[in-house]
PDB file of N, CA, C and O in Angstrom:
ATOM      1  N   MET A   1     114.171 -53.990 124.014  1.00  0.00           N
ATOM      2  CA  MET A   1     113.596 -54.938 124.912  1.00  0.00           C
ATOM      3  C   MET A   1     114.579 -55.720 125.789  1.00  0.00           C
ATOM      4  O   MET A   1     115.512 -56.315 125.250  1.00  0.00           O
ATOM      5  N   THR A   2     114.411 -55.745 127.115  1.00  0.00           N
ATOM      6  CA  THR A   2     115.327 -56.423 127.962  1.00  0.00           C
ATOM      7  C   THR A   2     114.993 -57.924 128.026  1.00  0.00           C
ATOM      8  O   THR A   2     113.837 -58.337 128.114  1.00  0.00           O
ATOM      9  N   THR A   3     116.076 -58.707 127.977  1.00  0.00           N
ATOM     10  CA  THR A   3     115.871 -60.129 128.161  1.00  0.00           C
ATOM     11  C   THR A   3     116.755 -60.532 129.335  1.00  0.00           C
ATOM     12  O   THR A   3     117.665 -59.806 129.732  1.00  0.00           O
ATOM     13  N   TYR A   4     116.449 -61.753 129.896  1.00  0.00           N
ATOM     14  CA  TYR A   4     116.998 -62.218 131.063  1.00  0.00           C
ATOM     15  C   TYR A   4     117.612 -63.614 130.852  1.00  0.00           C
ATOM     16  O   TYR A   4     117.130 -64.421 130.057  1.00  0.00           O
ATOM     17  N   ALA A   5     118.686 -63.853 131.594  1.00  0.00           N
ATOM     18  CA  ALA A   5     119.441 -65.119 131.458  1.00  0.00           C
ATOM     19  C   ALA A   5     119.789 -65.674 132.806  1.00  0.00           C
ATOM     20  O   ALA A   5     119.788 -64.990 133.830  1.00  0.00           O
ATOM     21  N   PHE A   6     120.104 -67.023 132.751  1.00  0.00           N
ATOM     22  CA  PHE A   6     120.535 -67.761 133.967  1.00  0.00           C
ATOM     23  C   PHE A   6     121.328 -68.948 133.577  1.00  0.00           C
ATOM     24  O   PHE A   6     121.019 -69.650 132.613  1.00  0.00           O
ATOM     25  N   LYS A   7     122.365 -69.169 134.343  1.00  0.00           N
ATOM     26  CA  LYS A   7     123.174 -70.425 134.051  1.00  0.00           C
ATOM     27  C   LYS A   7     123.284 -71.258 135.398  1.00  0.00           C
ATOM     28  O   LYS A   7     123.588 -70.710 136.458  1.00  0.00           O
ATOM     29  N   CYS A   8     123.052 -72.446 135.305  1.00  0.00           N
ATOM     30  CA  CYS A   8     123.271 -73.342 136.488  1.00  0.00           C
ATOM     31  C   CYS A   8     124.626 -73.148 137.109  1.00  0.00           C
ATOM     32  O   CYS A   8     124.739 -73.174 138.335  1.00  0.00           O
ATOM     33  N   LYS A   9     125.699 -72.948 136.292  1.00  0.00           N
ATOM     34  CA  LYS A   9     127.064 -72.842 136.740  1.00  0.00           C
ATOM     35  C   LYS A   9     127.139 -71.575 137.666  1.00  0.00           C
ATOM     36  O   LYS A   9     128.000 -71.542 138.545  1.00  0.00           O
ATOM     37  N   ASP A  10     126.340 -70.622 137.511  1.00  0.00           N
ATOM     38  CA  ASP A  10     126.413 -69.439 138.332  1.00  0.00           C
ATOM     39  C   ASP A  10     126.057 -69.573 139.749  1.00  0.00           C
ATOM     40  O   ASP A  10     126.329 -68.716 140.590  1.00  0.00           O
ATOM     41  N   ILE A  11     125.395 -70.755 140.008  1.00  0.00           N
ATOM     42  CA  ILE A  11     125.054 -71.144 141.456  1.00  0.00           C
ATOM     43  C   ILE A  11     125.784 -72.396 141.888  1.00  0.00           C
ATOM     44  O   ILE A  11     125.379 -73.096 142.816  1.00  0.00           O
ATOM     45  N   GLY A  12     126.870 -72.654 141.190  1.00  0.00           N
ATOM     46  CA  GLY A  12     127.785 -73.773 141.593  1.00  0.00           C
ATOM     47  C   GLY A  12     127.418 -75.128 141.208  1.00  0.00           C
ATOM     48  O   GLY A  12     127.941 -76.101 141.752  1.00  0.00           O
ATOM     49  N   MET A  13     126.532 -75.234 140.284  1.00  0.00           N
ATOM     50  CA  MET A  13     126.125 -76.568 139.652  1.00  0.00           C
ATOM     51  C   MET A  13     127.164 -76.864 138.627  1.00  0.00           C
ATOM     52  O   MET A  13     127.730 -75.974 137.992  1.00  0.00           O
ATOM     53  N   GLN A  14     127.404 -78.158 138.480  1.00  0.00           N
ATOM     54  CA  GLN A  14     128.216 -78.656 137.340  1.00  0.00           C
ATOM     55  C   GLN A  14     127.292 -79.046 136.285  1.00  0.00           C
ATOM     56  O   GLN A  14     127.112 -80.233 136.014  1.00  0.00           O
ATOM     57  N   CYS A  15     126.659 -78.036 135.639  1.00  0.00           N
ATOM     58  CA  CYS A  15     125.580 -78.301 134.654  1.00  0.00           C
ATOM     59  C   CYS A  15     125.735 -77.183 133.597  1.00  0.00           C
ATOM     60  O   CYS A  15     126.003 -76.023 133.911  1.00  0.00           O
ATOM     61  N   GLY A  16     125.546 -77.610 132.297  1.00  0.00           N
ATOM     62  CA  GLY A  16     125.624 -76.640 131.249  1.00  0.00           C
ATOM     63  C   GLY A  16     124.334 -75.937 130.878  1.00  0.00           C
ATOM     64  O   GLY A  16     124.298 -75.234 129.868  1.00  0.00           O
ATOM     65  N   PHE A  17     123.255 -76.100 131.667  1.00  0.00           N
ATOM     66  CA  PHE A  17     121.998 -75.494 131.327  1.00  0.00           C
ATOM     67  C   PHE A  17     122.090 -73.986 131.462  1.00  0.00           C
ATOM     68  O   PHE A  17     122.689 -73.438 132.387  1.00  0.00           O
ATOM     69  N   GLU A  18     121.450 -73.337 130.467  1.00  0.00           N
ATOM     70  CA  GLU A  18     121.273 -71.854 130.364  1.00  0.00           C
ATOM     71  C   GLU A  18     119.955 -71.489 129.944  1.00  0.00           C
ATOM     72  O   GLU A  18     119.358 -72.105 129.061  1.00  0.00           O
ATOM     73  N   VAL A  19     119.453 -70.430 130.597  1.00  0.00           N
ATOM     74  CA  VAL A  19     118.180 -69.821 130.027  1.00  0.00           C
ATOM     75  C   VAL A  19     118.812 -68.582 129.345  1.00  0.00           C
ATOM     76  O   VAL A  19     119.633 -67.878 129.933  1.00  0.00           O
ATOM     77  N   LYS A  20     118.408 -68.352 128.111  1.00  0.00           N
ATOM     78  CA  LYS A  20     118.734 -67.174 127.354  1.00  0.00           C
ATOM     79  C   LYS A  20     117.459 -66.532 126.724  1.00  0.00           C
ATOM     80  O   LYS A  20     116.557 -67.209 126.230  1.00  0.00           O
ATOM     81  N   GLY A  21     117.459 -65.234 126.780  1.00  0.00           N
ATOM     82  CA  GLY A  21     116.405 -64.490 126.035  1.00  0.00           C
ATOM     83  C   GLY A  21     115.041 -64.564 126.686  1.00  0.00           C
ATOM     84  O   GLY A  21     114.041 -64.331 126.008  1.00  0.00           O
ATOM     85  N   ALA A  22     114.950 -64.880 127.979  1.00  0.00           N
ATOM     86  CA  ALA A  22     113.602 -64.922 128.716  1.00  0.00           C
ATOM     87  C   ALA A  22     113.093 -63.430 128.695  1.00  0.00           C
ATOM     88  O   ALA A  22     113.874 -62.485 128.810  1.00  0.00           O
ATOM     89  N   SER A  23     111.811 -63.289 128.550  1.00  0.00           N
ATOM     90  CA  SER A  23     111.313 -61.923 128.396  1.00  0.00           C
ATOM     91  C   SER A  23     111.020 -61.178 129.768  1.00  0.00           C
ATOM     92  O   SER A  23     110.755 -59.976 129.817  1.00  0.00           O
ATOM     93  N   SER A  24     111.094 -62.008 130.878  1.00  0.00           N
ATOM     94  CA  SER A  24     111.049 -61.408 132.271  1.00  0.00           C
ATOM     95  C   SER A  24     111.817 -62.265 133.278  1.00  0.00           C
ATOM     96  O   SER A  24     112.177 -63.419 133.048  1.00  0.00           O
ATOM     97  N   ARG A  25     112.026 -61.629 134.358  1.00  0.00           N
ATOM     98  CA  ARG A  25     112.710 -62.437 135.439  1.00  0.00           C
ATOM     99  C   ARG A  25     111.827 -63.706 135.864  1.00  0.00           C
ATOM    100  O   ARG A  25     112.365 -64.759 136.208  1.00  0.00           O
ATOM    101  N   ASP A  26     110.505 -63.547 135.819  1.00  0.00           N
ATOM    102  CA  ASP A  26     109.590 -64.529 136.207  1.00  0.00           C
ATOM    103  C   ASP A  26     109.741 -65.758 135.266  1.00  0.00           C
ATOM    104  O   ASP A  26     109.783 -66.907 135.705  1.00  0.00           O
ATOM    105  N   GLU A  27     109.821 -65.438 133.897  1.00  0.00           N
ATOM    106  CA  GLU A  27     109.889 -66.384 132.892  1.00  0.00           C
ATOM    107  C   GLU A  27     111.265 -67.219 133.141  1.00  0.00           C
ATOM    108  O   GLU A  27     111.280 -68.450 133.134  1.00  0.00           O
ATOM    109  N   ALA A  28     112.319 -66.485 133.341  1.00  0.00           N
ATOM    110  CA  ALA A  28     113.667 -67.098 133.540  1.00  0.00           C
ATOM    111  C   ALA A  28     113.539 -68.053 134.872  1.00  0.00           C
ATOM    112  O   ALA A  28     114.024 -69.184 134.875  1.00  0.00           O
ATOM    113  N   MET A  29     112.935 -67.574 135.858  1.00  0.00           N
ATOM    114  CA  MET A  29     112.787 -68.384 137.048  1.00  0.00           C
ATOM    115  C   MET A  29     111.981 -69.656 136.760  1.00  0.00           C
ATOM    116  O   MET A  29     112.350 -70.750 137.187  1.00  0.00           O
ATOM    117  N   GLN A  30     110.863 -69.488 136.020  1.00  0.00           N
ATOM    118  CA  GLN A  30     109.983 -70.626 135.748  1.00  0.00           C
ATOM    119  C   GLN A  30     110.784 -71.671 134.940  1.00  0.00           C
ATOM    120  O   GLN A  30     110.713 -72.862 135.242  1.00  0.00           O
ATOM    121  N   LEU A  31     111.495 -71.263 133.982  1.00  0.00           N
ATOM    122  CA  LEU A  31     112.353 -72.122 133.101  1.00  0.00           C
ATOM    123  C   LEU A  31     113.379 -72.852 133.967  1.00  0.00           C
ATOM    124  O   LEU A  31     113.639 -74.037 133.757  1.00  0.00           O
ATOM    125  N   ALA A  32     113.964 -72.143 134.945  1.00  0.00           N
ATOM    126  CA  ALA A  32     115.021 -72.778 135.803  1.00  0.00           C
ATOM    127  C   ALA A  32     114.421 -73.787 136.672  1.00  0.00           C
ATOM    128  O   ALA A  32     114.985 -74.857 136.903  1.00  0.00           O
ATOM    129  N   VAL A  33     113.174 -73.431 137.205  1.00  0.00           N
ATOM    130  CA  VAL A  33     112.490 -74.393 138.137  1.00  0.00           C
ATOM    131  C   VAL A  33     112.107 -75.707 137.419  1.00  0.00           C
ATOM    132  O   VAL A  33     112.246 -76.793 137.981  1.00  0.00           O
ATOM    133  N   VAL A  34     111.623 -75.582 136.164  1.00  0.00           N
ATOM    134  CA  VAL A  34     111.342 -76.750 135.271  1.00  0.00           C
ATOM    135  C   VAL A  34     112.559 -77.555 135.121  1.00  0.00           C
ATOM    136  O   VAL A  34     112.508 -78.771 135.307  1.00  0.00           O
ATOM    137  N   HIS A  35     113.717 -76.927 134.779  1.00  0.00           N
ATOM    138  CA  HIS A  35     114.875 -77.570 134.554  1.00  0.00           C
ATOM    139  C   HIS A  35     115.358 -78.321 135.870  1.00  0.00           C
ATOM    140  O   HIS A  35     115.757 -79.484 135.811  1.00  0.00           O
ATOM    141  N   ALA A  36     115.304 -77.604 137.058  1.00  0.00           N
ATOM    142  CA  ALA A  36     115.660 -78.255 138.286  1.00  0.00           C
ATOM    143  C   ALA A  36     114.930 -79.494 138.655  1.00  0.00           C
ATOM    144  O   ALA A  36     115.491 -80.436 139.214  1.00  0.00           O
ATOM    145  N   LYS A  37     113.604 -79.481 138.320  1.00  0.00           N
ATOM    146  CA  LYS A  37     112.788 -80.693 138.608  1.00  0.00           C
ATOM    147  C   LYS A  37     113.081 -81.817 137.631  1.00  0.00           C
ATOM    148  O   LYS A  37     113.099 -82.985 138.017  1.00  0.00           O
ATOM    149  N   THR A  38     113.311 -81.476 136.366  1.00  0.00           N
ATOM    150  CA  THR A  38     113.564 -82.596 135.370  1.00  0.00           C
ATOM    151  C   THR A  38     114.973 -83.114 135.291  1.00  0.00           C
ATOM    152  O   THR A  38     115.223 -84.312 135.157  1.00  0.00           O
ATOM    153  N   ALA A  39     115.904 -82.154 135.381  1.00  0.00           N
ATOM    154  CA  ALA A  39     117.328 -82.547 135.201  1.00  0.00           C
ATOM    155  C   ALA A  39     118.045 -82.850 136.544  1.00  0.00           C
ATOM    156  O   ALA A  39     118.991 -83.637 136.573  1.00  0.00           O
ATOM    157  N   HIS A  40     117.615 -82.255 137.592  1.00  0.00           N
ATOM    158  CA  HIS A  40     118.350 -82.392 138.926  1.00  0.00           C
ATOM    159  C   HIS A  40     117.371 -83.111 139.876  1.00  0.00           C
ATOM    160  O   HIS A  40     117.604 -83.091 141.084  1.00  0.00           O
ATOM    161  N   ASN A  41     116.350 -83.709 139.417  1.00  0.00           N
ATOM    162  CA  ASN A  41     115.450 -84.533 140.161  1.00  0.00           C
ATOM    163  C   ASN A  41     114.881 -83.886 141.540  1.00  0.00           C
ATOM    164  O   ASN A  41     114.635 -84.573 142.531  1.00  0.00           O
ATOM    165  N   MET A  42     114.716 -82.577 141.483  1.00  0.00           N
ATOM    166  CA  MET A  42     114.179 -81.850 142.590  1.00  0.00           C
ATOM    167  C   MET A  42     112.562 -81.923 142.380  1.00  0.00           C
ATOM    168  O   MET A  42     111.979 -81.399 141.430  1.00  0.00           O
ATOM    169  N   GLN A  43     111.970 -82.620 143.371  1.00  0.00           N
ATOM    170  CA  GLN A  43     110.441 -82.546 143.362  1.00  0.00           C
ATOM    171  C   GLN A  43     109.987 -81.234 143.649  1.00  0.00           C
ATOM    172  O   GLN A  43     109.033 -80.783 143.016  1.00  0.00           O
ATOM    173  N   THR A  44     110.603 -80.509 144.603  1.00  0.00           N
ATOM    174  CA  THR A  44     110.294 -79.124 144.897  1.00  0.00           C
ATOM    175  C   THR A  44     111.691 -78.480 144.976  1.00  0.00           C
ATOM    176  O   THR A  44     112.673 -79.145 145.304  1.00  0.00           O
ATOM    177  N   VAL A  45     111.759 -77.209 144.677  1.00  0.00           N
ATOM    178  CA  VAL A  45     112.929 -76.388 144.773  1.00  0.00           C
ATOM    179  C   VAL A  45     113.037 -75.699 146.115  1.00  0.00           C
ATOM    180  O   VAL A  45     112.212 -74.837 146.420  1.00  0.00           O
ATOM    181  N   PRO A  46     114.038 -76.049 146.943  1.00  0.00           N
ATOM    182  CA  PRO A  46     114.134 -75.448 148.222  1.00  0.00           C
ATOM    183  C   PRO A  46     114.212 -73.889 148.070  1.00  0.00           C
ATOM    184  O   PRO A  46     114.658 -73.349 147.058  1.00  0.00           O
ATOM    185  N   GLN A  47     113.746 -73.224 149.147  1.00  0.00           N
ATOM    186  CA  GLN A  47     113.770 -71.780 149.070  1.00  0.00           C
ATOM    187  C   GLN A  47     115.242 -71.221 148.955  1.00  0.00           C
ATOM    188  O   GLN A  47     115.464 -70.215 148.281  1.00  0.00           O
ATOM    189  N   GLU A  48     116.194 -71.861 149.595  1.00  0.00           N
ATOM    190  CA  GLU A  48     117.567 -71.528 149.419  1.00  0.00           C
ATOM    191  C   GLU A  48     117.995 -71.468 147.990  1.00  0.00           C
ATOM    192  O   GLU A  48     118.635 -70.517 147.542  1.00  0.00           O
ATOM    193  N   VAL A  49     117.617 -72.532 147.261  1.00  0.00           N
ATOM    194  CA  VAL A  49     118.088 -72.709 145.977  1.00  0.00           C
ATOM    195  C   VAL A  49     117.361 -71.650 145.075  1.00  0.00           C
ATOM    196  O   VAL A  49     117.965 -71.027 144.201  1.00  0.00           O
ATOM    197  N   ALA A  50     115.995 -71.484 145.348  1.00  0.00           N
ATOM    198  CA  ALA A  50     115.256 -70.443 144.550  1.00  0.00           C
ATOM    199  C   ALA A  50     115.880 -69.024 144.726  1.00  0.00           C
ATOM    200  O   ALA A  50     115.978 -68.212 143.805  1.00  0.00           O
ATOM    201  N   ASN A  51     116.284 -68.817 145.983  1.00  0.00           N
ATOM    202  CA  ASN A  51     116.984 -67.446 146.250  1.00  0.00           C
ATOM    203  C   ASN A  51     118.215 -67.344 145.442  1.00  0.00           C
ATOM    204  O   ASN A  51     118.466 -66.299 144.842  1.00  0.00           O
ATOM    205  N   LYS A  52     119.013 -68.388 145.390  1.00  0.00           N
ATOM    206  CA  LYS A  52     120.288 -68.320 144.612  1.00  0.00           C
ATOM    207  C   LYS A  52     119.966 -68.125 143.117  1.00  0.00           C
ATOM    208  O   LYS A  52     120.624 -67.299 142.485  1.00  0.00           O
ATOM    209  N   VAL A  53     119.034 -68.805 142.539  1.00  0.00           N
ATOM    210  CA  VAL A  53     118.650 -68.682 141.233  1.00  0.00           C
ATOM    211  C   VAL A  53     118.149 -67.287 140.979  1.00  0.00           C
ATOM    212  O   VAL A  53     118.545 -66.706 139.969  1.00  0.00           O
ATOM    213  N   SER A  54     117.363 -66.731 141.756  1.00  0.00           N
ATOM    214  CA  SER A  54     116.758 -65.473 141.578  1.00  0.00           C
ATOM    215  C   SER A  54     117.953 -64.421 141.541  1.00  0.00           C
ATOM    216  O   SER A  54     117.992 -63.558 140.664  1.00  0.00           O
ATOM    217  N   SER A  55     118.820 -64.517 142.422  1.00  0.00           N
ATOM    218  CA  SER A  55     120.085 -63.619 142.572  1.00  0.00           C
ATOM    219  C   SER A  55     120.933 -63.665 141.323  1.00  0.00           C
ATOM    220  O   SER A  55     121.579 -62.681 140.962  1.00  0.00           O
ATOM    221  N   ALA A  56     120.930 -64.815 140.661  1.00  0.00           N
ATOM    222  CA  ALA A  56     121.885 -65.190 139.501  1.00  0.00           C
ATOM    223  C   ALA A  56     121.174 -64.725 138.205  1.00  0.00           C
ATOM    224  O   ALA A  56     121.859 -64.615 137.188  1.00  0.00           O
ATOM    225  N   ILE A  57     119.918 -64.457 138.168  1.00  0.00           N
ATOM    226  CA  ILE A  57     119.250 -64.037 136.900  1.00  0.00           C
ATOM    227  C   ILE A  57     119.829 -62.723 136.480  1.00  0.00           C
ATOM    228  O   ILE A  57     119.778 -61.784 137.275  1.00  0.00           O
ATOM    229  N   ARG A  58     120.381 -62.569 135.286  1.00  0.00           N
ATOM    230  CA  ARG A  58     120.848 -61.411 134.733  1.00  0.00           C
ATOM    231  C   ARG A  58     120.132 -60.803 133.563  1.00  0.00           C
ATOM    232  O   ARG A  58     119.569 -61.532 132.746  1.00  0.00           O
ATOM    233  N   SER A  59     120.129 -59.594 133.459  1.00  0.00           N
ATOM    234  CA  SER A  59     119.507 -58.894 132.214  1.00  0.00           C
ATOM    235  C   SER A  59     120.518 -58.451 131.349  1.00  0.00           C
ATOM    236  O   SER A  59     120.226 -57.870 130.304  1.00  0.00           O
TER     237      SER A  59
END
């Protein structure tokens, strides 16, 4: 089974947040968006940031 991961550091943030073991790219993205809203005070995630996150998700 493929799992997916993301790190805030991979998009230039000075943050230790990591998604590990997500079962899909969509799940990894959803977890990253929740983190962005709660930890980085983003009410909405700008499309540019969403694109960077999407590109940084690894399997």
